[in-house]
All heavy atoms as TSV, in Angstrom:
chain	resi	resn	atom	element	x	y	z
A	1	MET	N	N	117.130	106.752	100.316
A	1	MET	CA	C	116.326	105.616	99.877
A	1	MET	C	C	115.603	106.003	98.592
A	1	MET	O	O	114.571	106.662	98.610
A	1	MET	CB	C	115.349	105.247	100.994
A	1	MET	CG	C	114.737	103.889	100.852
A	1	MET	SD	S	113.717	103.458	102.257
A	1	MET	CE	C	114.959	102.813	103.344
A	2	ALA	N	N	116.162	105.582	97.487
A	2	ALA	CA	C	115.660	105.982	96.175
A	2	ALA	C	C	114.231	105.517	95.929
A	2	ALA	O	O	113.429	106.255	95.360
A	2	ALA	CB	C	116.577	105.456	95.087
A	3	ASN	N	N	113.883	104.314	96.336
A	3	ASN	CA	C	112.542	103.779	96.115
A	3	ASN	C	C	111.495	104.689	96.766
A	3	ASN	O	O	110.468	104.994	96.162
A	3	ASN	CB	C	112.450	102.365	96.685
A	3	ASN	CG	C	111.491	101.483	95.931
A	3	ASN	OD1	O	111.189	101.713	94.771
A	3	ASN	ND2	N	111.019	100.474	96.595
A	4	TYR	N	N	111.740	105.111	97.976
A	4	TYR	CA	C	110.825	105.993	98.709
A	4	TYR	C	C	110.588	107.286	97.935
A	4	TYR	O	O	109.446	107.675	97.698
A	4	TYR	CB	C	111.398	106.282	100.097
A	4	TYR	CG	C	110.628	107.304	100.891
A	4	TYR	CD1	C	109.479	106.945	101.574
A	4	TYR	CD2	C	111.055	108.628	100.947
A	4	TYR	CE1	C	108.764	107.879	102.304
A	4	TYR	CE2	C	110.348	109.566	101.680
A	4	TYR	CZ	C	109.206	109.191	102.348
A	4	TYR	OH	O	108.490	110.128	103.071
A	5	GLU	N	N	111.657	107.937	97.537
A	5	GLU	CA	C	111.550	109.208	96.810
A	5	GLU	C	C	110.878	109.017	95.454
A	5	GLU	O	O	110.068	109.841	95.039
A	5	GLU	CB	C	112.929	109.851	96.638
A	5	GLU	CG	C	113.548	110.341	97.930
A	5	GLU	CD	C	112.736	111.413	98.645
A	5	GLU	OE1	O	112.036	112.193	97.968
A	5	GLU	OE2	O	112.792	111.456	99.876
A	6	ASN	N	N	111.201	107.941	94.766
A	6	ASN	CA	C	110.605	107.684	93.455
A	6	ASN	C	C	109.101	107.449	93.564
A	6	ASN	O	O	108.329	107.954	92.751
A	6	ASN	CB	C	111.274	106.493	92.775
A	6	ASN	CG	C	112.678	106.808	92.323
A	6	ASN	OD1	O	113.032	107.954	92.106
A	6	ASN	ND2	N	113.487	105.774	92.185
A	7	ILE	N	N	108.682	106.672	94.548
A	7	ILE	CA	C	107.248	106.421	94.748
A	7	ILE	C	C	106.535	107.722	95.116
A	7	ILE	O	O	105.467	108.024	94.598
A	7	ILE	CB	C	107.022	105.340	95.820
A	7	ILE	CG1	C	107.559	103.993	95.339
A	7	ILE	CG2	C	105.542	105.233	96.191
A	7	ILE	CD1	C	107.656	102.941	96.419
A	8	LYS	N	N	107.134	108.477	95.997
A	8	LYS	CA	C	106.561	109.757	96.427
A	8	LYS	C	C	106.384	110.695	95.227
A	8	LYS	O	O	105.313	111.282	95.043
A	8	LYS	CB	C	107.482	110.391	97.472
A	8	LYS	CG	C	106.964	111.648	98.097
A	8	LYS	CD	C	107.933	112.111	99.180
A	8	LYS	CE	C	107.486	113.401	99.799
A	8	LYS	NZ	N	108.414	113.853	100.849
A	9	ASN	N	N	107.404	110.814	94.393
A	9	ASN	CA	C	107.330	111.685	93.210
A	9	ASN	C	C	106.332	111.165	92.184
A	9	ASN	O	O	105.589	111.944	91.579
A	9	ASN	CB	C	108.712	111.833	92.576
A	9	ASN	CG	C	109.651	112.642	93.439
A	9	ASN	OD1	O	109.227	113.453	94.249
A	9	ASN	ND2	N	110.939	112.398	93.286
A	10	CYS	N	N	106.307	109.857	92.002
A	10	CYS	CA	C	105.387	109.256	91.034
A	10	CYS	C	C	103.934	109.500	91.450
A	10	CYS	O	O	103.095	109.847	90.621
A	10	CYS	CB	C	105.678	107.765	90.911
A	10	CYS	SG	S	104.780	106.946	89.594
A	11	LEU	N	N	103.647	109.332	92.731
A	11	LEU	CA	C	102.287	109.577	93.224
A	11	LEU	C	C	101.917	111.051	93.068
A	11	LEU	O	O	100.806	111.375	92.663
A	11	LEU	CB	C	102.142	109.138	94.679
A	11	LEU	CG	C	100.743	109.268	95.269
A	11	LEU	CD1	C	99.744	108.372	94.540
A	11	LEU	CD2	C	100.751	108.920	96.746
A	12	ASP	N	N	102.862	111.926	93.352
A	12	ASP	CA	C	102.607	113.358	93.216
A	12	ASP	C	C	102.298	113.727	91.760
A	12	ASP	O	O	101.390	114.506	91.485
A	12	ASP	CB	C	103.816	114.154	93.724
A	12	ASP	CG	C	103.556	115.643	93.755
A	12	ASP	OD1	O	102.495	116.046	94.291
A	12	ASP	OD2	O	104.388	116.408	93.241
A	13	GLN	N	N	103.014	113.143	90.829
A	13	GLN	CA	C	102.834	113.453	89.411
A	13	GLN	C	C	101.591	112.809	88.804
A	13	GLN	O	O	100.934	113.395	87.953
A	13	GLN	CB	C	104.046	113.002	88.616
A	13	GLN	CG	C	105.276	113.810	88.876
A	13	GLN	CD	C	106.494	113.238	88.159
A	13	GLN	OE1	O	106.411	112.205	87.507
A	13	GLN	NE2	N	107.616	113.909	88.303
A	14	ASN	N	N	101.266	111.581	89.240
A	14	ASN	CA	C	100.200	110.821	88.584
A	14	ASN	C	C	98.909	110.702	89.389
A	14	ASN	O	O	97.886	110.322	88.835
A	14	ASN	CB	C	100.707	109.414	88.247
A	14	ASN	CG	C	101.845	109.472	87.271
A	14	ASN	OD1	O	101.657	109.807	86.116
A	14	ASN	ND2	N	103.049	109.175	87.742
A	15	GLY	N	N	98.979	110.977	90.684
A	15	GLY	CA	C	97.788	110.902	91.526
A	15	GLY	C	C	97.426	109.504	91.973
A	15	GLY	O	O	96.625	109.327	92.879
A	16	GLU	N	N	98.040	108.504	91.350
A	16	GLU	CA	C	97.741	107.107	91.664
A	16	GLU	C	C	98.950	106.251	91.297
A	16	GLU	O	O	99.551	106.444	90.246
A	16	GLU	CB	C	96.527	106.671	90.864
A	16	GLU	CG	C	96.123	105.240	91.042
A	16	GLU	CD	C	94.886	104.916	90.218
A	16	GLU	OE1	O	93.792	105.288	90.650
A	16	GLU	OE2	O	95.051	104.316	89.142
A	17	VAL	N	N	99.304	105.312	92.179
A	17	VAL	CA	C	100.421	104.406	91.933
A	17	VAL	C	C	100.054	103.031	92.484
A	17	VAL	O	O	99.479	102.921	93.562
A	17	VAL	CB	C	101.717	104.890	92.635
A	17	VAL	CG1	C	102.853	103.890	92.456
A	17	VAL	CG2	C	102.135	106.248	92.142
A	18	MET	N	N	100.381	102.005	91.739
A	18	MET	CA	C	100.218	100.632	92.201
A	18	MET	C	C	101.559	100.172	92.750
A	18	MET	O	O	102.606	100.458	92.150
A	18	MET	CB	C	99.814	99.723	91.035
A	18	MET	CG	C	98.543	100.126	90.335
A	18	MET	SD	S	97.087	100.029	91.369
A	18	MET	CE	C	97.018	98.289	91.692
A	19	VAL	N	N	101.545	99.475	93.896
A	19	VAL	CA	C	102.779	98.920	94.450
A	19	VAL	C	C	102.591	97.430	94.721
A	19	VAL	O	O	101.493	96.984	95.041
A	19	VAL	CB	C	103.233	99.638	95.746
A	19	VAL	CG1	C	103.553	101.092	95.485
A	19	VAL	CG2	C	102.209	99.515	96.850
A	20	ARG	N	N	103.665	96.680	94.551
A	20	ARG	CA	C	103.691	95.263	94.909
A	20	ARG	C	C	104.702	95.134	96.042
A	20	ARG	O	O	105.851	95.553	95.913
A	20	ARG	CB	C	104.103	94.406	93.719
A	20	ARG	CG	C	104.346	92.972	94.016
A	20	ARG	CD	C	103.158	92.086	93.912
A	20	ARG	NE	N	102.520	92.191	92.606
A	20	ARG	CZ	C	101.350	91.632	92.354
A	20	ARG	NH1	N	100.712	90.976	93.279
A	20	ARG	NH2	N	100.797	91.767	91.178
A	21	LEU	N	N	104.246	94.565	97.169
A	21	LEU	CA	C	105.116	94.407	98.331
A	21	LEU	C	C	105.918	93.115	98.243
A	21	LEU	O	O	105.620	92.243	97.426
A	21	LEU	CB	C	104.281	94.417	99.609
A	21	LEU	CG	C	103.392	95.647	99.828
A	21	LEU	CD1	C	102.631	95.530	101.138
A	21	LEU	CD2	C	104.205	96.927	99.789
A	22	ASP	N	N	106.911	92.988	99.108
A	22	ASP	CA	C	107.763	91.799	99.091
A	22	ASP	C	C	107.024	90.520	99.502
A	22	ASP	O	O	107.503	89.422	99.262
A	22	ASP	CB	C	109.010	92.009	99.945
A	22	ASP	CG	C	108.713	92.280	101.411
A	22	ASP	OD1	O	107.528	92.346	101.811
A	22	ASP	OD2	O	109.683	92.438	102.169
A	23	ASN	N	N	105.817	90.665	100.070
A	23	ASN	CA	C	104.997	89.492	100.402
A	23	ASN	C	C	103.988	89.195	99.288
A	23	ASN	O	O	103.064	88.423	99.466
A	23	ASN	CB	C	104.285	89.683	101.736
A	23	ASN	CG	C	103.258	90.794	101.715
A	23	ASN	OD1	O	103.060	91.461	100.697
A	23	ASN	ND2	N	102.603	91.018	102.836
A	24	ASN	N	N	104.156	89.862	98.140
A	24	ASN	CA	C	103.338	89.715	96.932
A	24	ASN	C	C	101.978	90.412	97.015
A	24	ASN	O	O	101.150	90.271	96.125
A	24	ASN	CB	C	103.170	88.242	96.543
A	24	ASN	CG	C	103.069	88.066	95.053
A	24	ASN	OD1	O	103.636	88.844	94.290
A	24	ASN	ND2	N	102.350	87.054	94.617
A	25	GLU	N	N	101.717	91.158	98.070
A	25	GLU	CA	C	100.471	91.911	98.188
A	25	GLU	C	C	100.523	93.123	97.271
A	25	GLU	O	O	101.541	93.802	97.159
A	25	GLU	CB	C	100.261	92.364	99.633
A	25	GLU	CG	C	98.950	93.051	99.871
A	25	GLU	CD	C	98.743	93.427	101.332
A	25	GLU	OE1	O	99.613	93.175	102.167
A	25	GLU	OE2	O	97.687	94.000	101.623
A	26	ARG	N	N	99.411	93.398	96.593
A	26	ARG	CA	C	99.313	94.547	95.697
A	26	ARG	C	C	98.431	95.600	96.348
A	26	ARG	O	O	97.338	95.297	96.824
A	26	ARG	CB	C	98.720	94.110	94.368
A	26	ARG	CG	C	98.837	95.162	93.303
A	26	ARG	CD	C	98.336	94.640	92.006
A	26	ARG	NE	N	96.904	94.936	91.952
A	26	ARG	CZ	C	96.140	94.709	90.900
A	26	ARG	NH1	N	96.620	94.141	89.844
A	26	ARG	NH2	N	94.876	95.031	90.920
A	27	ILE	N	N	98.888	96.860	96.344
A	27	ILE	CA	C	98.153	97.965	96.962
A	27	ILE	C	C	98.110	99.133	95.993
A	27	ILE	O	O	99.112	99.477	95.360
A	27	ILE	CB	C	98.807	98.406	98.287
A	27	ILE	CG1	C	98.842	97.238	99.279
A	27	ILE	CG2	C	98.074	99.594	98.886
A	27	ILE	CD1	C	99.604	97.528	100.539
A	28	GLU	N	N	96.953	99.754	95.895
A	28	GLU	CA	C	96.785	100.935	95.061
A	28	GLU	C	C	96.842	102.168	95.957
A	28	GLU	O	O	96.079	102.292	96.907
A	28	GLU	CB	C	95.438	100.862	94.340
A	28	GLU	CG	C	95.269	101.885	93.269
A	28	GLU	CD	C	94.083	101.584	92.359
A	28	GLU	OE1	O	93.554	100.457	92.386
A	28	GLU	OE2	O	93.694	102.507	91.631
A	29	LEU	N	N	97.774	103.050	95.668
A	29	LEU	CA	C	97.943	104.286	96.440
A	29	LEU	C	C	97.274	105.436	95.692
A	29	LEU	O	O	97.406	105.550	94.477
A	29	LEU	CB	C	99.427	104.605	96.624
A	29	LEU	CG	C	100.316	103.525	97.210
A	29	LEU	CD1	C	101.753	104.003	97.270
A	29	LEU	CD2	C	99.822	103.101	98.586
A	30	HIS	N	N	96.559	106.282	96.429
A	30	HIS	CA	C	95.926	107.470	95.859
A	30	HIS	C	C	96.417	108.701	96.601
A	30	HIS	O	O	96.542	108.676	97.831
A	30	HIS	CB	C	94.400	107.382	95.966
A	30	HIS	CG	C	93.821	106.278	95.153
A	30	HIS	ND1	N	93.470	105.074	95.690
A	30	HIS	CD2	C	93.555	106.200	93.828
A	30	HIS	CE1	C	92.993	104.295	94.737
A	30	HIS	NE2	N	93.045	104.954	93.593
A	31	LYS	N	N	96.642	109.736	95.863
A	31	LYS	CA	C	97.184	110.973	96.417
A	31	LYS	C	C	96.333	111.519	97.573
A	31	LYS	O	O	96.874	112.060	98.532
A	31	LYS	CB	C	97.299	112.008	95.298
A	31	LYS	CG	C	98.154	113.182	95.612
A	31	LYS	CD	C	98.327	114.041	94.368
A	31	LYS	CE	C	99.231	115.210	94.629
A	31	LYS	NZ	N	99.454	115.993	93.417
A	32	HIS	N	N	95.011	111.363	97.498
A	32	HIS	CA	C	94.132	111.965	98.499
A	32	HIS	C	C	94.151	111.249	99.861
A	32	HIS	O	O	93.702	111.818	100.848
A	32	HIS	CB	C	92.694	112.039	97.973
A	32	HIS	CG	C	92.021	110.711	97.854
A	32	HIS	ND1	N	92.153	109.928	96.725
A	32	HIS	CD2	C	91.232	110.023	98.713
A	32	HIS	CE1	C	91.456	108.812	96.903
A	32	HIS	NE2	N	90.893	108.844	98.090
A	33	ASN	N	N	94.669	110.011	99.928
A	33	ASN	CA	C	94.647	109.323	101.225
A	33	ASN	C	C	95.996	108.727	101.619
A	33	ASN	O	O	96.060	107.829	102.453
A	33	ASN	CB	C	93.567	108.235	101.235
A	33	ASN	CG	C	93.860	107.078	100.319
A	33	ASN	OD1	O	94.650	107.197	99.392
A	33	ASN	ND2	N	93.212	105.964	100.568
A	34	VAL	N	N	97.075	109.235	101.034
A	34	VAL	CA	C	98.417	108.742	101.344
A	34	VAL	C	C	99.295	109.899	101.814
A	34	VAL	O	O	99.257	110.988	101.251
A	34	VAL	CB	C	99.057	108.068	100.104
A	34	VAL	CG1	C	100.518	107.731	100.353
A	34	VAL	CG2	C	98.285	106.827	99.726
A	35	ARG	N	N	100.043	109.626	102.881
A	35	ARG	CA	C	101.043	110.582	103.371
A	35	ARG	C	C	102.387	109.874	103.393
A	35	ARG	O	O	102.459	108.653	103.452
A	35	ARG	CB	C	100.715	111.057	104.791
A	35	ARG	CG	C	99.479	111.910	104.900
A	35	ARG	CD	C	99.216	112.382	106.326
A	35	ARG	NE	N	98.891	111.255	107.217
A	35	ARG	CZ	C	99.594	110.902	108.292
A	35	ARG	NH1	N	100.673	111.557	108.637
A	35	ARG	NH2	N	99.223	109.879	109.035
A	36	PHE	N	N	103.455	110.651	103.384
A	36	PHE	CA	C	104.804	110.115	103.435
A	36	PHE	C	C	105.520	110.671	104.653
A	36	PHE	O	O	105.499	111.873	104.883
A	36	PHE	CB	C	105.567	110.478	102.163
A	36	PHE	CG	C	105.040	109.797	100.933
A	36	PHE	CD1	C	104.005	110.363	100.199
A	36	PHE	CD2	C	105.571	108.588	100.527
A	36	PHE	CE1	C	103.508	109.728	99.068
A	36	PHE	CE2	C	105.079	107.949	99.398
A	36	PHE	CZ	C	104.046	108.517	98.662
A	37	ASP	N	N	106.134	109.786	105.432
A	37	ASP	CA	C	106.910	110.198	106.597
A	37	ASP	C	C	108.384	110.192	106.190
A	37	ASP	O	O	109.001	109.127	106.092
A	37	ASP	CB	C	106.664	109.248	107.766
A	37	ASP	CG	C	107.351	109.704	109.035
A	37	ASP	OD1	O	108.449	110.309	108.959
A	37	ASP	OD2	O	106.795	109.451	110.120
A	38	ASP	N	N	108.924	111.378	105.925
A	38	ASP	CA	C	110.294	111.487	105.435
A	38	ASP	C	C	111.324	111.007	106.455
A	38	ASP	O	O	112.401	110.560	106.072
A	38	ASP	CB	C	110.604	112.928	105.033
A	38	ASP	CG	C	109.826	113.370	103.802
A	38	ASP	OD1	O	109.399	112.495	103.014
A	38	ASP	OD2	O	109.635	114.592	103.632
A	39	LYS	N	N	110.988	111.071	107.726
A	39	LYS	CA	C	111.928	110.642	108.764
A	39	LYS	C	C	112.057	109.117	108.797
A	39	LYS	O	O	113.149	108.581	108.801
A	39	LYS	CB	C	111.486	111.171	110.117
A	39	LYS	CG	C	112.469	110.907	111.218
A	39	LYS	CD	C	112.060	111.561	112.508
A	39	LYS	CE	C	113.085	111.285	113.594
A	39	LYS	NZ	N	112.696	111.908	114.845
A	40	SER	N	N	110.921	108.427	108.808
A	40	SER	CA	C	110.941	106.959	108.905
A	40	SER	C	C	110.927	106.277	107.538
A	40	SER	O	O	111.095	105.066	107.450
A	40	SER	CB	C	109.746	106.471	109.719
A	40	SER	OG	O	108.532	106.717	109.022
A	41	LYS	N	N	110.705	107.064	106.465
A	41	LYS	CA	C	110.585	106.539	105.096
A	41	LYS	C	C	109.423	105.557	104.989
A	41	LYS	O	O	109.501	104.555	104.290
A	41	LYS	CB	C	111.887	105.872	104.634
A	41	LYS	CG	C	113.093	106.773	104.693
A	41	LYS	CD	C	112.948	107.941	103.757
A	41	LYS	CE	C	114.230	108.759	103.737
A	41	LYS	NZ	N	114.037	110.136	103.447
A	42	GLU	N	N	108.330	105.872	105.667
A	42	GLU	CA	C	107.133	105.048	105.609
A	42	GLU	C	C	106.062	105.713	104.756
A	42	GLU	O	O	105.946	106.936	104.732
A	42	GLU	CB	C	106.576	104.798	107.003
A	42	GLU	CG	C	107.434	103.870	107.835
A	42	GLU	CD	C	106.856	103.656	109.207
A	42	GLU	OE1	O	106.466	104.643	109.857
A	42	GLU	OE2	O	106.813	102.497	109.635
A	43	ILE	N	N	105.286	104.872	104.100
A	43	ILE	CA	C	104.127	105.309	103.329
A	43	ILE	C	C	102.920	105.036	104.212
A	43	ILE	O	O	102.714	103.903	104.654
A	43	ILE	CB	C	104.032	104.522	102.010
A	43	ILE	CG1	C	105.316	104.706	101.191
A	43	ILE	CG2	C	102.799	104.951	101.220
A	43	ILE	CD1	C	105.482	103.703	100.068
A	44	ILE	N	N	102.131	106.061	104.496
A	44	ILE	CA	C	101.001	105.947	105.423
A	44	ILE	C	C	99.712	106.086	104.628
A	44	ILE	O	O	99.490	107.095	103.962
A	44	ILE	CB	C	101.082	107.028	106.521
A	44	ILE	CG1	C	102.424	106.913	107.241
A	44	ILE	CG2	C	99.915	106.904	107.480
A	44	ILE	CD1	C	102.803	108.143	108.030
A	45	ILE	N	N	98.891	105.052	104.718
A	45	ILE	CA	C	97.641	105.010	103.945
A	45	ILE	C	C	96.466	105.107	104.903
A	45	ILE	O	O	96.320	104.277	105.805
A	45	ILE	CB	C	97.532	103.701	103.143
A	45	ILE	CG1	C	98.767	103.533	102.257
A	45	ILE	CG2	C	96.256	103.688	102.315
A	45	ILE	CD1	C	98.937	102.135	101.732
A	46	ASP	N	N	95.615	106.116	104.713
A	46	ASP	CA	C	94.393	106.280	105.493
A	46	ASP	C	C	93.257	105.633	104.714
A	46	ASP	O	O	92.771	106.178	103.735
A	46	ASP	CB	C	94.120	107.764	105.734
A	46	ASP	CG	C	92.851	108.004	106.536
A	46	ASP	OD1	O	92.144	107.035	106.880
A	46	ASP	OD2	O	92.560	109.182	106.809
A	47	ALA	N	N	92.853	104.448	105.163
A	47	ALA	CA	C	91.814	103.687	104.455
A	47	ALA	C	C	90.428	103.920	105.049
A	47	ALA	O	O	89.534	103.104	104.878
A	47	ALA	CB	C	92.161	102.207	104.479
A	48	GLY	N	N	90.239	105.016	105.729
A	48	GLY	CA	C	88.928	105.348	106.292
A	48	GLY	C	C	88.756	104.778	107.685
A	48	GLY	O	O	88.778	105.503	108.652
A	49	THR	N	N	88.605	103.472	107.784
A	49	THR	CA	C	88.421	102.844	109.098
A	49	THR	C	C	89.727	102.277	109.643
A	49	THR	O	O	89.793	101.911	110.811
A	49	THR	CB	C	87.381	101.701	109.027
A	49	THR	OG1	O	87.824	100.730	108.073
A	49	THR	CG2	C	86.019	102.242	108.622
A	50	GLU	N	N	90.758	102.201	108.804
A	50	GLU	CA	C	92.054	101.680	109.220
A	50	GLU	C	C	93.167	102.538	108.631
A	50	GLU	O	O	92.989	103.173	107.606
A	50	GLU	CB	C	92.252	100.245	108.727
A	50	GLU	CG	C	91.263	99.251	109.297
A	50	GLU	CD	C	91.476	97.871	108.715
A	50	GLU	OE1	O	91.348	97.725	107.492
A	50	GLU	OE2	O	91.791	96.964	109.502
A	51	THR	N	N	94.314	102.511	109.296
A	51	THR	CA	C	95.500	103.189	108.786
A	51	THR	C	C	96.600	102.151	108.642
A	51	THR	O	O	96.794	101.322	109.524
A	51	THR	CB	C	95.960	104.305	109.739
A	51	THR	OG1	O	94.879	105.232	109.894
A	51	THR	CG2	C	97.166	105.047	109.197
A	52	PHE	N	N	97.310	102.198	107.517
A	52	PHE	CA	C	98.385	101.254	107.241
A	52	PHE	C	C	99.692	102.008	107.089
A	52	PHE	O	O	99.733	103.056	106.457
A	52	PHE	CB	C	98.102	100.483	105.949
A	52	PHE	CG	C	96.826	99.694	105.989
A	52	PHE	CD1	C	95.648	100.235	105.509
A	52	PHE	CD2	C	96.801	98.414	106.506
A	52	PHE	CE1	C	94.457	99.513	105.539
A	52	PHE	CE2	C	95.624	97.685	106.550
A	52	PHE	CZ	C	94.454	98.239	106.066
A	53	TRP	N	N	100.760	101.449	107.659
A	53	TRP	CA	C	102.101	101.983	107.508
A	53	TRP	C	C	102.916	100.961	106.736
A	53	TRP	O	O	102.984	99.795	107.129
A	53	TRP	CB	C	102.765	102.210	108.862
A	53	TRP	CG	C	102.218	103.344	109.627
A	53	TRP	CD1	C	102.733	104.614	109.688
A	53	TRP	CD2	C	101.066	103.356	110.491
A	53	TRP	NE1	N	101.963	105.393	110.511
A	53	TRP	CE2	C	100.934	104.644	111.025
A	53	TRP	CE3	C	100.131	102.392	110.859
A	53	TRP	CZ2	C	99.914	104.995	111.892
A	53	TRP	CZ3	C	99.108	102.734	111.718
A	53	TRP	CH2	C	99.010	104.028	112.232
A	54	ILE	N	N	103.530	101.383	105.639
A	54	ILE	CA	C	104.328	100.486	104.812
A	54	ILE	C	C	105.731	101.071	104.697
A	54	ILE	O	O	105.896	102.211	104.263
A	54	ILE	CB	C	103.731	100.347	103.400
A	54	ILE	CG1	C	102.316	99.794	103.475
A	54	ILE	CG2	C	104.616	99.477	102.520
A	54	ILE	CD1	C	101.566	99.875	102.167
A	55	GLY	N	N	106.713	100.292	105.069
A	55	GLY	CA	C	108.097	100.710	104.874
A	55	GLY	C	C	108.426	100.663	103.392
A	55	GLY	O	O	108.123	99.673	102.716
A	56	ALA	N	N	109.004	101.720	102.865
A	56	ALA	CA	C	109.322	101.772	101.433
A	56	ALA	C	C	110.260	100.639	101.027
A	56	ALA	O	O	110.238	100.201	99.882
A	56	ALA	CB	C	109.937	103.120	101.076
A	57	ASP	N	N	111.037	100.123	101.960
A	57	ASP	CA	C	111.937	99.016	101.658
A	57	ASP	C	C	111.197	97.701	101.435
A	57	ASP	O	O	111.770	96.725	100.954
A	57	ASP	CB	C	112.988	98.857	102.757
A	57	ASP	CG	C	112.385	98.581	104.124
A	57	ASP	OD1	O	111.217	98.955	104.364
A	57	ASP	OD2	O	113.094	97.993	104.960
A	58	LYS	N	N	109.905	97.665	101.744
A	58	LYS	CA	C	109.076	96.477	101.523
A	58	LYS	C	C	108.433	96.464	100.140
A	58	LYS	O	O	107.798	95.494	99.755
A	58	LYS	CB	C	107.973	96.374	102.591
A	58	LYS	CG	C	108.497	96.250	104.004
A	58	LYS	CD	C	109.242	94.956	104.159
A	58	LYS	CE	C	109.714	94.783	105.588
A	58	LYS	NZ	N	110.578	93.609	105.729
A	59	VAL	N	N	108.583	97.552	99.387
A	59	VAL	CA	C	108.008	97.641	98.043
A	59	VAL	C	C	108.967	96.980	97.052
A	59	VAL	O	O	110.114	97.409	96.915
A	59	VAL	CB	C	107.736	99.106	97.639
A	59	VAL	CG1	C	107.222	99.193	96.207
A	59	VAL	CG2	C	106.743	99.747	98.604
A	60	SER	N	N	108.491	95.929	96.391
A	60	SER	CA	C	109.312	95.226	95.394
A	60	SER	C	C	109.370	96.014	94.097
A	60	SER	O	O	110.421	96.133	93.480
A	60	SER	CB	C	108.740	93.841	95.107
A	60	SER	OG	O	108.786	93.052	96.262
A	61	TYR	N	N	108.215	96.508	93.663
A	61	TYR	CA	C	108.168	97.370	92.494
A	61	TYR	C	C	106.856	98.148	92.480
A	61	TYR	O	O	105.939	97.856	93.246
A	61	TYR	CB	C	108.372	96.597	91.183
A	61	TYR	CG	C	107.380	95.490	90.901
A	61	TYR	CD1	C	106.231	95.730	90.153
A	61	TYR	CD2	C	107.598	94.200	91.367
A	61	TYR	CE1	C	105.327	94.719	89.883
A	61	TYR	CE2	C	106.701	93.180	91.094
A	61	TYR	CZ	C	105.576	93.442	90.353
A	61	TYR	OH	O	104.689	92.439	90.088
A	62	TYR	N	N	106.792	99.143	91.618
A	62	TYR	CA	C	105.594	99.980	91.507
A	62	TYR	C	C	105.374	100.342	90.055
A	62	TYR	O	O	106.278	100.257	89.229
A	62	TYR	CB	C	105.718	101.226	92.386
A	62	TYR	CG	C	106.827	102.158	91.988
A	62	TYR	CD1	C	106.570	103.242	91.162
A	62	TYR	CD2	C	108.123	101.962	92.441
A	62	TYR	CE1	C	107.584	104.098	90.782
A	62	TYR	CE2	C	109.146	102.807	92.073
A	62	TYR	CZ	C	108.866	103.871	91.242
A	62	TYR	OH	O	109.879	104.713	90.870
A	63	TRP	N	N	104.146	100.722	89.733
A	63	TRP	CA	C	103.798	101.095	88.363
A	63	TRP	C	C	102.546	101.951	88.372
A	63	TRP	O	O	101.855	102.050	89.373
A	63	TRP	CB	C	103.597	99.845	87.498
A	63	TRP	CG	C	102.368	99.050	87.810
A	63	TRP	CD1	C	101.168	99.095	87.156
A	63	TRP	CD2	C	102.189	98.080	88.852
A	63	TRP	NE1	N	100.265	98.221	87.728
A	63	TRP	CE2	C	100.881	97.588	88.776
A	63	TRP	CE3	C	103.024	97.581	89.865
A	63	TRP	CZ2	C	100.374	96.636	89.654
A	63	TRP	CZ3	C	102.526	96.633	90.734
A	63	TRP	CH2	C	101.220	96.166	90.614
A	64	ILE	N	N	102.293	102.578	87.241
A	64	ILE	CA	C	101.038	103.307	87.059
A	64	ILE	C	C	100.289	102.610	85.937
A	64	ILE	O	O	100.900	101.983	85.062
A	64	ILE	CB	C	101.260	104.805	86.726
A	64	ILE	CG1	C	102.081	104.974	85.449
A	64	ILE	CG2	C	101.913	105.521	87.888
A	64	ILE	CD1	C	102.145	106.398	84.950
A	65	HIS	N	N	98.988	102.671	85.991
A	65	HIS	CA	C	98.201	102.124	84.891
A	65	HIS	C	C	97.380	103.252	84.300
A	65	HIS	O	O	96.757	104.023	85.001
A	65	HIS	CB	C	97.326	100.937	85.325
A	65	HIS	CG	C	96.408	101.206	86.466
A	65	HIS	ND1	N	95.142	101.687	86.304
A	65	HIS	CD2	C	96.577	101.045	87.803
A	65	HIS	CE1	C	94.563	101.826	87.485
A	65	HIS	NE2	N	95.411	101.447	88.406
A	66	LYS	N	N	97.455	103.340	82.996
A	66	LYS	CA	C	96.752	104.409	82.294
A	66	LYS	C	C	95.579	103.805	81.532
A	66	LYS	O	O	95.699	102.725	80.955
A	66	LYS	CB	C	97.697	105.118	81.323
A	66	LYS	CG	C	98.821	105.828	82.030
A	66	LYS	CD	C	99.682	106.563	81.035
A	66	LYS	CE	C	100.791	107.306	81.781
A	66	LYS	NZ	N	101.658	108.044	80.897
A	67	GLU	N	N	94.474	104.483	81.544
A	67	GLU	CA	C	93.298	104.045	80.801
A	67	GLU	C	C	93.608	103.984	79.316
A	67	GLU	O	O	94.231	104.894	78.767
A	67	GLU	CB	C	92.118	105.000	81.046
A	67	GLU	CG	C	91.634	105.047	82.469
A	67	GLU	CD	C	91.046	103.739	82.947
A	67	GLU	OE1	O	90.390	103.044	82.156
A	67	GLU	OE2	O	91.262	103.402	84.122
A	68	GLY	N	N	93.205	102.915	78.673
A	68	GLY	CA	C	93.388	102.793	77.237
A	68	GLY	C	C	94.774	102.373	76.803
A	68	GLY	O	O	95.024	102.236	75.614
A	69	PHE	N	N	95.676	102.151	77.719
A	69	PHE	CA	C	97.032	101.734	77.374
A	69	PHE	C	C	97.069	100.215	77.244
A	69	PHE	O	O	96.597	99.499	78.100
A	69	PHE	CB	C	98.015	102.176	78.454
A	69	PHE	CG	C	99.430	101.740	78.188
A	69	PHE	CD1	C	100.208	102.423	77.273
A	69	PHE	CD2	C	99.967	100.652	78.840
A	69	PHE	CE1	C	101.505	102.028	77.025
A	69	PHE	CE2	C	101.265	100.250	78.595
A	69	PHE	CZ	C	102.043	100.937	77.689
A	70	SER	N	N	97.611	99.735	76.142
A	70	SER	CA	C	97.739	98.290	75.970
A	70	SER	C	C	99.097	97.951	75.401
A	70	SER	O	O	99.655	98.716	74.611
A	70	SER	CB	C	96.626	97.749	75.064
A	70	SER	OG	O	96.769	98.262	73.774
A	71	LYS	N	N	99.615	96.822	75.824
A	71	LYS	CA	C	100.902	96.334	75.340
A	71	LYS	C	C	100.643	95.326	74.246
A	71	LYS	O	O	100.011	94.315	74.476
A	71	LYS	CB	C	101.626	95.658	76.499
A	71	LYS	CG	C	102.891	96.283	76.892
A	71	LYS	CD	C	103.467	95.510	78.043
A	71	LYS	CE	C	104.940	95.679	78.090
A	71	LYS	NZ	N	105.538	94.995	79.212
A	72	GLU	N	N	101.111	95.603	73.058
A	72	GLU	CA	C	100.890	94.670	71.946
A	72	GLU	C	C	102.170	94.307	71.283
A	72	GLU	O	O	103.089	94.989	71.199
A	72	GLU	CB	C	99.905	95.273	70.935
A	72	GLU	CG	C	98.551	95.480	71.568
A	72	GLU	CD	C	97.518	95.966	70.565
A	72	GLU	OE1	O	97.395	95.330	69.514
A	72	GLU	OE2	O	96.882	96.972	70.861
């Protein structure tokens, strides 16, 4: 599952990744509170009082946002 591996590597390299799910929900992933389950290909987010499991196949696309970056 290429999407799973790409998101995992992107988060590892950048520390933060934005994802858009197939239901149009946007979620910001941070390296310090996200784990990856290689067996189930799920992204596990520890939000302090709640834990979320997201199947990588539900991610429509992902991106990083850099401070000071603008598209002109």
